[in-house]
LUMLO-112756 format. One line per field, with one value per residue (C-alpha): residue in three letters; x, y, z. Coordinates in nm, 2 decimals. Layout:
! residues N
tido: (ALA	...)
x: (X	...)
y: (Y	...)
z: (Z	...)
! end
This chain:
! residues 176
tido: (MET	VAL	PHE	SER	GLY	SER	GLY	GLY	GLN	GLY	VAL	VAL	THR	ALA	ALA	ILE	ILE	LEU	ALA	GLU	ALA	ALA	VAL	ILE	VAL	GLU	ASN	LEU	ASN	ALA	VAL	GLN	SER	GLN	THR	TYR	GLY	ALA	ALA	ALA	ARG	GLY	GLY	ALA	THR	ARG	SER	ASP	VAL	ILE	ILE	ALA	GLU	SER	VAL	ILE	HIS	TYR	PRO	LYS	VAL	ILE	GLN	PRO	ASN	PHE	LEU	VAL	CYS	LEU	THR	GLN	PRO	ALA	TYR	ASN	THR	TYR	TYR	PRO	ILE	ILE	ARG	PRO	GLY	GLY	LEU	LEU	LEU	THR	ASP	SER	ARG	PHE	VAL	LYS	THR	GLU	ASP	LYS	VAL	ASP	ALA	ARG	GLN	ILE	GLU	LEU	PRO	MET	TYR	HIS	SER	VAL	MET	GLU	GLN	ILE	GLY	LYS	PRO	ILE	VAL	PHE	ASN	ILE	CYS	MET	LEU	GLY	VAL	THR	ILE	SER	LEU	THR	ARG	VAL	VAL	GLN	PRO	GLU	SER	ILE	LEU	LYS	VAL	LEU	GLU	ASP	ARG	ILE	PRO	LYS	GLY	PHE	LEU	GLU	MET	ASN	GLN	LYS	ALA	LEU	ASP	VAL	GLY	ILE	GLU	LEU	GLY	ALA	GLY	LEU	LYS	ILE)
x: (-0.14	-0.39	-0.64	-0.81	-1.05	-1.41	-1.72	-1.85	-1.51	-1.49	-1.17	-1.32	-1.45	-1.10	-0.94	-1.19	-1.12	-0.75	-0.77	-1.00	-0.76	-0.47	-0.66	-0.89	-0.69	-0.32	-0.35	-0.19	-0.30	-0.48	-0.69	-0.89	-1.06	-1.22	-1.33	-1.58	-1.63	-1.96	-2.13	-2.08	-2.10	-1.87	-1.72	-1.37	-1.29	-0.99	-0.94	-0.64	-0.51	-0.23	-0.12	0.14	0.27	0.29	0.05	-0.09	-0.09	-0.24	-0.52	-0.45	-0.19	0.02	0.28	0.19	0.45	0.20	-0.06	-0.32	-0.49	-0.77	-0.88	-0.71	-0.86	-0.74	-0.39	-0.38	-0.50	-0.29	0.04	0.21	0.15	0.35	0.66	0.97	1.07	0.72	0.51	0.24	0.00	-0.23	-0.46	-0.33	-0.68	-0.79	-0.47	-0.19	0.11	0.37	0.75	0.76	0.66	0.94	0.81	0.82	0.52	0.36	0.09	-0.10	-0.40	-0.61	-0.95	-0.87	-0.76	-1.08	-1.30	-1.10	-1.09	-1.41	-1.62	-1.77	-1.62	-1.77	-1.45	-1.20	-1.13	-1.06	-0.81	-0.65	-0.63	-0.46	-0.20	-0.15	-0.09	0.13	0.35	0.35	0.31	0.14	-0.10	-0.13	-0.38	-0.55	-0.63	-0.81	-1.00	-1.11	-1.25	-1.42	-1.58	-1.73	-1.84	-1.94	-2.25	-2.16	-2.28	-2.02	-1.72	-1.58	-1.58	-1.41	-1.15	-1.07	-1.03	-0.79	-0.59	-0.58	-0.44	-0.19	-0.07	-0.04	0.17	0.38	0.54	0.70	1.03	1.02)
y: (-0.90	-0.63	-0.51	-0.17	0.07	0.16	-0.05	-0.15	-0.17	-0.54	-0.56	-0.83	-1.03	-1.02	-1.13	-1.42	-1.53	-1.52	-1.72	-1.98	-2.01	-2.08	-2.33	-2.51	-2.51	-2.49	-2.68	-2.40	-2.27	-1.94	-1.72	-1.42	-1.17	-0.83	-0.51	-0.25	0.11	0.25	0.21	-0.10	0.08	0.38	0.32	0.21	-0.16	-0.37	-0.74	-0.94	-1.25	-1.48	-1.75	-2.01	-2.36	-2.41	-2.37	-2.02	-1.93	-1.59	-1.48	-1.10	-0.92	-0.69	-0.57	-0.67	-0.75	-0.64	-0.36	-0.25	0.09	0.18	0.51	0.80	0.74	0.38	0.49	0.76	0.50	0.20	0.30	0.32	-0.06	-0.18	-0.38	-0.18	-0.28	-0.42	-0.35	-0.09	-0.09	0.20	0.32	0.63	0.78	0.76	0.78	1.05	0.88	1.03	0.98	0.91	0.55	0.30	0.06	0.02	0.21	0.10	0.34	0.19	0.31	0.00	0.18	0.37	0.04	-0.14	0.15	0.18	-0.19	-0.33	-0.03	-0.15	-0.05	-0.36	-0.57	-0.31	-0.55	-0.84	-0.62	-0.54	-0.91	-0.97	-0.71	-0.87	-1.22	-1.08	-0.90	-1.16	-1.49	-1.62	-1.82	-1.90	-1.71	-2.05	-2.09	-1.76	-1.85	-2.18	-1.99	-1.73	-2.01	-2.15	-1.81	-1.59	-1.64	-1.77	-1.45	-1.24	-1.49	-1.35	-0.99	-1.10	-1.31	-1.01	-0.79	-1.04	-1.04	-0.66	-0.66	-0.94	-0.73	-0.42	-0.60	-0.79	-0.47	-0.39	-0.49	-0.55)
z: (-0.61	-0.54	-0.79	-0.70	-0.86	-0.81	-0.78	-1.12	-1.29	-1.25	-1.04	-0.81	-1.11	-1.27	-0.94	-0.91	-1.27	-1.20	-0.88	-1.05	-1.34	-1.10	-0.89	-1.13	-1.45	-1.33	-1.00	-0.80	-0.46	-0.45	-0.22	-0.32	-0.10	-0.16	0.02	-0.09	-0.01	0.12	-0.22	-0.42	-0.76	-0.76	-0.42	-0.36	-0.44	-0.36	-0.43	-0.31	-0.49	-0.36	-0.59	-0.48	-0.54	-0.17	0.12	0.17	0.54	0.54	0.30	0.29	0.09	0.30	0.05	-0.30	-0.56	-0.82	-0.77	-1.02	-0.97	-1.21	-1.05	-0.89	-0.55	-0.56	-0.66	-0.39	-0.13	-0.23	-0.39	-0.04	0.01	-0.29	-0.21	-0.30	-0.65	-0.73	-1.04	-1.03	-1.32	-1.39	-1.67	-1.83	-1.87	-1.51	-1.31	-1.28	-1.12	-0.89	-0.89	-0.52	-0.55	-0.50	-0.77	-1.14	-1.26	-1.59	-1.73	-2.02	-2.22	-2.13	-2.13	-2.45	-2.62	-2.52	-2.65	-2.97	-3.05	-2.89	-2.82	-2.49	-2.15	-1.98	-2.07	-1.94	-1.65	-1.88	-2.07	-1.74	-1.66	-2.00	-1.92	-1.57	-1.70	-1.98	-1.73	-1.45	-1.63	-1.32	-1.53	-1.90	-2.12	-2.20	-1.84	-1.82	-2.14	-1.99	-1.68	-1.91	-2.11	-1.79	-1.64	-1.94	-2.15	-2.50	-2.66	-2.47	-2.49	-2.81	-2.68	-2.36	-2.55	-2.77	-2.45	-2.30	-2.63	-2.63	-2.28	-2.36	-2.65	-2.44	-2.19	-2.44	-2.57	-2.24	-2.10	-1.72)
! end
Protein backbone atom coordinates (compact mmCIF):
# COMPACT_ATOMS: atom_id res chain seq x y z
CA MET A 1 0.00 0.00 0.00
CA VAL A 2 1.01 3.59 -0.54
CA PHE A 3 -0.62 6.51 1.29
CA SER A 4 0.15 9.92 -0.23
CA GLY A 5 -0.85 13.51 0.36
CA SER A 6 0.74 16.59 1.83
CA GLY A 7 2.57 17.11 5.08
CA GLY A 8 0.18 17.70 7.95
CA GLN A 9 -2.59 15.43 6.63
CA GLY A 10 -1.47 12.51 8.75
CA VAL A 11 -0.75 9.97 6.02
CA VAL A 12 2.42 8.85 7.79
CA THR A 13 0.61 8.55 11.12
CA ALA A 14 -2.15 6.48 9.49
CA ALA A 15 0.45 4.18 7.92
CA ILE A 16 2.24 3.71 11.24
CA ILE A 17 -1.05 2.90 12.99
CA LEU A 18 -1.90 0.36 10.29
CA ALA A 19 1.52 -1.31 10.47
CA GLU A 20 1.42 -1.44 14.28
CA ALA A 21 -2.07 -2.99 14.21
CA ALA A 22 -0.82 -5.66 11.82
CA VAL A 23 2.31 -6.49 13.83
CA ILE A 24 1.36 -5.91 17.46
CA VAL A 25 -2.28 -6.98 17.45
CA GLU A 26 -2.64 -9.40 14.53
CA ASN A 27 0.84 -11.00 14.61
CA LEU A 28 1.53 -10.31 10.94
CA ASN A 29 4.75 -9.02 9.42
CA ALA A 30 4.82 -5.39 8.34
CA VAL A 31 7.19 -2.67 7.26
CA GLN A 32 6.43 1.02 6.99
CA SER A 33 8.55 3.77 5.47
CA GLN A 34 7.98 7.37 4.50
CA THR A 35 9.33 10.17 2.37
CA TYR A 36 8.70 13.89 2.70
CA GLY A 37 8.92 16.78 0.30
CA ALA A 38 11.02 19.87 0.92
CA ALA A 39 8.69 21.16 3.65
CA ALA A 40 7.28 18.75 6.22
CA ARG A 41 3.97 20.61 6.56
CA GLY A 42 2.44 21.23 3.15
CA GLY A 43 5.12 19.39 1.18
CA ALA A 44 4.57 16.09 -0.60
CA THR A 45 4.33 13.04 1.67
CA ARG A 46 4.35 9.34 0.87
CA SER A 47 4.23 6.40 3.22
CA ASP A 48 4.62 2.78 2.13
CA VAL A 49 3.16 -0.13 4.08
CA ILE A 50 3.74 -3.79 3.35
CA ILE A 51 1.78 -6.35 5.37
CA ALA A 52 2.30 -10.07 4.93
CA GLU A 53 2.00 -13.38 6.69
CA SER A 54 5.43 -14.38 5.33
CA VAL A 55 8.86 -12.74 5.50
CA ILE A 56 9.11 -9.35 3.78
CA HIS A 57 12.30 -9.19 1.72
CA TYR A 58 12.19 -5.61 0.46
CA PRO A 59 10.82 -2.64 2.46
CA LYS A 60 9.69 -0.37 -0.39
CA VAL A 61 6.52 -0.59 -2.45
CA ILE A 62 7.20 -0.58 -6.19
CA GLN A 63 3.70 -1.24 -7.57
CA PRO A 64 1.05 -0.93 -4.86
CA ASN A 65 -2.13 -2.98 -4.92
CA PHE A 66 -3.76 -0.13 -2.99
CA LEU A 67 -2.91 3.56 -3.42
CA VAL A 68 -4.38 6.49 -1.50
CA CYS A 69 -3.97 10.03 -2.86
CA LEU A 70 -5.31 12.83 -0.67
CA THR A 71 -4.12 15.76 -2.80
CA GLN A 72 -3.97 16.55 -6.50
CA PRO A 73 -0.15 16.76 -6.55
CA ALA A 74 0.04 13.34 -4.86
CA TYR A 75 -2.37 11.91 -7.41
CA ASN A 76 -0.47 13.43 -10.32
CA THR A 77 2.80 12.04 -8.98
CA TYR A 78 1.78 8.56 -7.86
CA TYR A 79 -1.12 7.28 -9.98
CA PRO A 80 1.32 5.80 -12.56
CA ILE A 81 2.77 3.40 -9.97
CA ILE A 82 -0.47 1.56 -9.14
CA ARG A 83 -0.48 -2.10 -10.10
CA PRO A 84 -2.85 -2.69 -13.04
CA GLY A 85 -6.22 -3.64 -11.59
CA GLY A 86 -5.34 -2.23 -8.15
CA LEU A 87 -7.49 0.06 -6.00
CA LEU A 88 -6.90 3.82 -6.07
CA LEU A 89 -8.66 5.79 -3.31
CA THR A 90 -9.00 9.57 -3.53
CA ASP A 91 -10.90 12.26 -1.68
CA SER A 92 -13.51 13.84 -3.94
CA ARG A 93 -12.89 17.33 -2.52
CA PHE A 94 -9.16 17.48 -3.18
CA VAL A 95 -8.54 15.24 -6.20
CA LYS A 96 -9.85 15.27 -9.76
CA THR A 97 -9.19 11.84 -11.21
CA GLU A 98 -8.45 10.91 -14.82
CA ASP A 99 -9.71 7.99 -16.89
CA LYS A 100 -6.25 6.96 -18.04
CA VAL A 101 -5.44 5.06 -14.82
CA ASP A 102 -5.48 1.26 -15.15
CA ALA A 103 -6.99 0.71 -11.71
CA ARG A 104 -10.32 0.76 -9.94
CA GLN A 105 -10.67 4.38 -8.84
CA ILE A 106 -12.77 5.09 -5.78
CA GLU A 107 -13.60 8.71 -5.05
CA LEU A 108 -15.16 9.30 -1.65
CA PRO A 109 -16.10 12.44 0.29
CA MET A 110 -13.89 11.57 3.25
CA TYR A 111 -12.98 15.13 4.21
CA HIS A 112 -16.57 16.32 3.80
CA SER A 113 -17.86 13.41 5.90
CA VAL A 114 -15.38 14.16 8.70
CA MET A 115 -16.28 17.84 8.73
CA GLU A 116 -20.00 17.12 8.61
CA GLN A 117 -20.05 14.44 11.30
CA ILE A 118 -17.12 15.43 13.54
CA GLY A 119 -16.26 19.02 12.64
CA LYS A 120 -12.49 18.68 13.04
CA PRO A 121 -10.18 18.01 10.07
CA ILE A 122 -7.45 16.56 12.30
CA VAL A 123 -9.06 13.08 12.05
CA PHE A 124 -9.29 13.07 8.24
CA ASN A 125 -6.43 10.53 8.19
CA ILE A 126 -8.24 8.17 10.56
CA CYS A 127 -11.34 8.31 8.36
CA MET A 128 -9.12 7.41 5.40
CA LEU A 129 -7.70 4.54 7.44
CA GLY A 130 -11.26 3.33 8.14
CA VAL A 131 -12.03 3.31 4.42
CA THR A 132 -8.74 1.49 3.76
CA ILE A 133 -9.43 -1.35 6.18
CA SER A 134 -13.05 -1.54 5.05
CA LEU A 135 -11.98 -2.01 1.42
CA THR A 136 -8.93 -4.21 1.96
CA ARG A 137 -9.79 -6.09 5.16
CA VAL A 138 -6.04 -6.24 5.81
CA VAL A 139 -6.61 -5.83 9.57
CA GLN A 140 -9.69 -5.78 11.78
CA PRO A 141 -11.15 -2.47 13.03
CA GLU A 142 -10.61 -3.66 16.62
CA SER A 143 -6.88 -3.89 15.92
CA ILE A 144 -6.78 -0.25 14.78
CA LEU A 145 -8.74 0.77 17.89
CA LYS A 146 -6.26 -1.04 20.13
CA VAL A 147 -3.37 0.90 18.59
CA LEU A 148 -5.33 4.17 18.84
CA GLU A 149 -5.96 3.49 22.53
CA ASP A 150 -2.21 3.13 23.06
CA ARG A 151 -1.20 6.16 20.93
CA ILE A 152 -3.93 8.79 21.36
CA PRO A 153 -4.60 10.81 24.52
CA LYS A 154 -7.85 9.65 26.14
CA GLY A 155 -9.53 12.99 25.47
CA PHE A 156 -9.19 12.46 21.70
CA LEU A 157 -9.95 8.75 21.53
CA GLU A 158 -13.71 9.08 21.02
CA MET A 159 -13.24 11.54 18.13
CA ASN A 160 -10.73 9.19 16.46
CA GLN A 161 -13.00 6.18 16.97
CA LYS A 162 -15.87 8.09 15.35
CA ALA A 163 -13.62 9.05 12.40
CA LEU A 164 -12.63 5.40 11.98
CA ASP A 165 -16.31 4.42 12.01
CA VAL A 166 -17.16 7.12 9.45
CA GLY A 167 -14.47 5.72 7.14
CA ILE A 168 -15.58 2.14 7.64
CA GLU A 169 -19.15 3.12 6.76
CA LEU A 170 -18.00 4.98 3.63
CA GLY A 171 -16.07 1.91 2.47
CA ALA A 172 -18.75 -0.59 3.42
CA GLY A 173 -21.19 0.83 0.91
CA LEU A 174 -18.93 -0.06 -2.01
CA LYS A 175 -18.70 -3.24 -4.03
CA ILE A 176 -15.15 -4.02 -5.10
